[in-house]
C-alpha positions in Angstrom: -125.9 -66.6 -28.0 -124.6 -63.2 -26.9 -125.4 -62.1 -23.4 -127.1 -58.8 -22.8 -124.8 -56.2 -21.3 -127.2 -55.4 -18.5 -127.3 -59.1 -17.4 -123.5 -59.0 -17.0 -123.6 -55.8 -14.9 -122.2 -53.8 -17.9 -125.3 -51.9 -18.8 -124.5 -48.5 -20.4 -124.4 -45.7 -17.8 -125.3 -42.4 -19.4 -122.5 -40.7 -17.4 -119.8 -42.8 -19.0 -121.1 -43.2 -22.6 -119.6 -41.4 -25.6 -121.3 -38.1 -26.2 -120.0 -37.1 -29.7 -116.9 -37.1 -31.8 -114.6 -34.4 -30.4 -111.9 -34.3 -33.0 -111.2 -35.6 -36.5 -107.7 -35.3 -37.8 -107.3 -34.5 -41.5 -103.8 -35.3 -42.9 -102.3 -32.3 -44.7 -99.0 -31.7 -46.4 -99.0 -27.9 -46.2 -100.8 -26.6 -43.1 -100.9 -23.0 -44.2 -102.5 -23.9 -47.5 -104.9 -26.2 -45.8 -105.8 -23.6 -43.2 -106.7 -21.1 -46.0 -108.8 -23.7 -47.7 -110.8 -24.7 -44.7 -111.4 -21.1 -43.4 -111.8 -19.2 -46.7 -113.5 -21.8 -48.8 -115.5 -23.9 -46.3 -116.0 -21.2 -43.7 -114.7 -23.1 -40.7 -113.5 -21.1 -37.7 -110.1 -21.3 -36.0 -110.2 -22.6 -32.4 -106.5 -23.1 -31.9 -103.4 -22.4 -34.1 -100.1 -22.7 -32.2 -96.7 -24.1 -32.7 -96.3 -27.8 -31.8 -92.8 -28.6 -32.9 -90.3 -27.3 -35.4 -92.2 -28.8 -38.3 -95.9 -28.5 -37.5 -98.5 -26.4 -35.8 -101.5 -27.7 -33.9 -104.4 -26.3 -35.9 -107.9 -27.0 -34.6 -111.0 -25.8 -36.5 -114.7 -26.0 -36.0 -117.7 -25.9 -38.3 -119.8 -23.0 -37.1 -122.5 -24.3 -34.7 -121.1 -27.8 -34.6 -119.4 -29.6 -31.7 -117.0 -31.7 -33.7 -113.6 -30.2 -34.3 -111.1 -30.8 -37.1 -107.4 -30.8 -36.8 -105.1 -30.1 -39.8 -102.3 -32.4 -38.6 -100.3 -35.3 -40.0 -98.7 -37.6 -37.4 -95.0 -38.4 -38.3 -94.9 -41.5 -40.4 -98.5 -41.0 -41.7 -97.7 -38.8 -44.6 -99.0 -41.4 -47.0 -102.5 -40.7 -45.8 -102.5 -37.2 -47.4 -104.5 -37.2 -50.6 -106.7 -40.1 -49.8 -110.4 -40.8 -49.2 -111.1 -39.7 -45.7 -114.4 -41.5 -45.1 -115.7 -38.2 -43.7 -119.1 -37.0 -44.7 -120.2 -33.4 -44.1 -123.9 -32.9 -43.6 -125.8 -30.0 -45.1 -129.5 -29.1 -45.6 -129.3 -28.6 -49.4 -126.6 -30.4 -51.3 -127.3 -28.7 -54.6 -127.2 -25.1 -53.1 -124.1 -25.9 -51.0 -122.4 -27.5 -54.1 -123.1 -24.4 -56.1 -121.7 -22.1 -53.3 -118.6 -24.1 -52.7 -117.9 -24.5 -56.4 -118.2 -20.7 -56.8 -115.5 -20.4 -54.0 -113.2 -22.8 -55.9 -113.8 -26.1 -54.2 -113.2 -28.9 -56.6 -115.9 -31.5 -56.9 -115.6 -34.9 -58.6 -119.0 -34.4 -60.3 -122.4 -32.9 -59.8 -124.6 -33.9 -56.9 -126.2 -37.4 -57.2 -129.6 -38.4 -55.9 -129.9 -41.7 -54.2 -132.9 -43.4 -52.4 -131.4 -42.3 -49.1 -130.6 -38.7 -50.1 -128.3 -36.6 -52.1 -124.5 -36.4 -52.1 -121.5 -35.0 -53.9 -117.8 -35.7 -53.5 -115.2 -32.9 -53.2 -111.5 -32.5 -52.5 -109.6 -30.2 -50.2 -106.4 -28.3 -51.0 -104.4 -31.5 -50.1 -106.4 -33.8 -52.5 -108.2 -35.5 -49.6 -111.7 -36.6 -50.6 -114.9 -36.0 -48.7 -118.6 -36.5 -49.1 -121.1 -33.7 -48.9 -124.5 -35.2 -48.1 -128.1 -34.7 -47.0 -130.8 -37.3 -46.2 -133.3 -34.8 -47.5 -134.1 -35.5 -51.0 
Protein backbone atom coordinates (compact mmCIF):
# COMPACT_ATOMS: atom_id res chain seq x y z
CA UNK A 1 0.00 0.00 0.00
CA UNK A 2 1.56 3.34 -1.03
CA UNK A 3 2.44 5.76 1.74
CA UNK A 4 1.06 9.29 1.65
CA UNK A 5 3.73 11.84 0.83
CA UNK A 6 2.80 13.98 3.82
CA UNK A 7 3.41 11.05 6.21
CA UNK A 8 6.93 10.73 4.81
CA UNK A 9 7.63 14.42 5.27
CA UNK A 10 7.44 14.93 1.50
CA UNK A 11 4.19 16.84 1.30
CA UNK A 12 4.09 19.23 -1.65
CA UNK A 13 5.27 22.71 -0.78
CA UNK A 14 3.65 25.33 -2.99
CA UNK A 15 6.94 27.20 -3.25
CA UNK A 16 8.67 24.22 -4.87
CA UNK A 17 5.91 22.74 -7.01
CA UNK A 18 5.79 23.00 -10.77
CA UNK A 19 3.91 26.10 -11.94
CA UNK A 20 3.48 25.51 -15.67
CA UNK A 21 5.23 24.24 -18.76
CA UNK A 22 7.77 26.90 -19.65
CA UNK A 23 9.00 25.64 -23.01
CA UNK A 24 8.10 23.02 -25.56
CA UNK A 25 10.61 22.25 -28.29
CA UNK A 26 9.27 21.53 -31.75
CA UNK A 27 11.75 19.81 -34.06
CA UNK A 28 12.16 21.57 -37.39
CA UNK A 29 14.28 21.01 -40.48
CA UNK A 30 14.25 24.60 -41.77
CA UNK A 31 14.03 27.20 -39.02
CA UNK A 32 13.26 30.15 -41.31
CA UNK A 33 10.35 28.34 -42.96
CA UNK A 34 9.04 27.19 -39.59
CA UNK A 35 9.34 30.69 -38.14
CA UNK A 36 7.25 32.08 -41.00
CA UNK A 37 4.61 29.39 -40.45
CA UNK A 38 4.30 29.92 -36.71
CA UNK A 39 4.26 33.72 -36.87
CA UNK A 40 2.34 34.31 -40.13
CA UNK A 41 -0.13 31.42 -40.07
CA UNK A 42 -0.60 30.71 -36.35
CA UNK A 43 -0.01 34.25 -35.07
CA UNK A 44 2.65 33.42 -32.48
CA UNK A 45 4.99 36.20 -31.35
CA UNK A 46 8.79 36.10 -31.34
CA UNK A 47 10.38 36.24 -27.89
CA UNK A 48 13.94 35.38 -28.94
CA UNK A 49 15.65 34.82 -32.28
CA UNK A 50 19.43 34.72 -32.01
CA UNK A 51 22.35 32.69 -33.35
CA UNK A 52 23.13 29.59 -31.36
CA UNK A 53 25.86 27.95 -33.39
CA UNK A 54 26.88 27.81 -37.05
CA UNK A 55 23.90 25.61 -37.96
CA UNK A 56 20.99 26.77 -35.82
CA UNK A 57 19.37 29.77 -34.17
CA UNK A 58 17.59 29.76 -30.83
CA UNK A 59 14.04 30.73 -31.76
CA UNK A 60 11.55 31.07 -28.95
CA UNK A 61 7.90 31.96 -29.58
CA UNK A 62 4.82 32.58 -27.49
CA UNK A 63 1.15 32.19 -28.13
CA UNK A 64 -0.32 35.64 -27.39
CA UNK A 65 -1.57 35.78 -23.78
CA UNK A 66 -0.10 32.35 -22.91
CA UNK A 67 2.79 31.52 -20.59
CA UNK A 68 4.08 28.46 -22.42
CA UNK A 69 6.81 29.19 -24.92
CA UNK A 70 7.71 27.18 -27.99
CA UNK A 71 11.20 26.75 -29.41
CA UNK A 72 11.83 25.86 -33.04
CA UNK A 73 14.91 23.79 -32.43
CA UNK A 74 16.14 20.29 -33.19
CA UNK A 75 18.89 18.94 -30.95
CA UNK A 76 21.75 17.30 -32.86
CA UNK A 77 20.98 13.63 -33.45
CA UNK A 78 17.22 14.19 -33.10
CA UNK A 79 16.49 15.02 -36.73
CA UNK A 80 14.33 11.90 -37.05
CA UNK A 81 11.73 13.60 -34.81
CA UNK A 82 10.94 16.17 -37.52
CA UNK A 83 7.65 15.35 -39.23
CA UNK A 84 6.16 13.22 -36.46
CA UNK A 85 3.15 13.43 -34.17
CA UNK A 86 4.17 15.81 -31.40
CA UNK A 87 1.55 14.95 -28.79
CA UNK A 88 0.92 18.70 -28.41
CA UNK A 89 -2.66 19.88 -28.25
CA UNK A 90 -3.46 23.57 -28.71
CA UNK A 91 -6.59 24.79 -26.91
CA UNK A 92 -9.05 27.22 -28.45
CA UNK A 93 -12.55 28.44 -27.64
CA UNK A 94 -14.14 27.43 -30.96
CA UNK A 95 -12.50 24.67 -32.99
CA UNK A 96 -14.74 25.14 -36.03
CA UNK A 97 -14.05 28.89 -36.27
CA UNK A 98 -10.32 28.46 -35.63
CA UNK A 99 -10.19 25.61 -38.17
CA UNK A 100 -11.83 27.85 -40.80
CA UNK A 101 -9.47 30.77 -40.06
CA UNK A 102 -6.32 28.64 -40.09
CA UNK A 103 -7.35 26.82 -43.28
CA UNK A 104 -7.90 30.21 -44.92
CA UNK A 105 -4.30 31.07 -43.92
CA UNK A 106 -3.06 27.87 -45.57
CA UNK A 107 -2.64 25.60 -42.55
CA UNK A 108 -3.11 21.98 -43.70
CA UNK A 109 -5.59 19.89 -41.69
CA UNK A 110 -5.98 16.12 -41.80
CA UNK A 111 -9.75 16.52 -41.97
CA UNK A 112 -12.60 18.62 -40.64
CA UNK A 113 -13.23 19.04 -36.90
CA UNK A 114 -14.65 16.00 -35.14
CA UNK A 115 -17.07 16.06 -32.23
CA UNK A 116 -16.45 13.68 -29.37
CA UNK A 117 -18.19 13.30 -25.99
CA UNK A 118 -15.34 15.28 -24.37
CA UNK A 119 -15.29 18.13 -26.92
CA UNK A 120 -14.20 18.96 -30.47
CA UNK A 121 -10.82 18.47 -32.15
CA UNK A 122 -9.02 18.70 -35.49
CA UNK A 123 -5.50 17.63 -36.46
CA UNK A 124 -3.17 19.89 -38.42
CA UNK A 125 0.42 19.93 -39.64
CA UNK A 126 3.03 22.64 -39.55
CA UNK A 127 5.50 23.55 -42.32
CA UNK A 128 7.76 20.69 -41.22
CA UNK A 129 4.98 18.03 -41.30
CA UNK A 130 4.79 17.84 -37.50
CA UNK A 131 1.25 16.92 -36.39
CA UNK A 132 -0.72 18.74 -33.69
CA UNK A 133 -4.22 18.68 -32.25
CA UNK A 134 -6.46 21.73 -32.06
CA UNK A 135 -9.11 21.12 -29.41
CA UNK A 136 -11.77 22.51 -27.14
CA UNK A 137 -13.67 20.90 -24.31
CA UNK A 138 -16.65 23.05 -25.28
CA UNK A 139 -18.91 21.23 -27.45
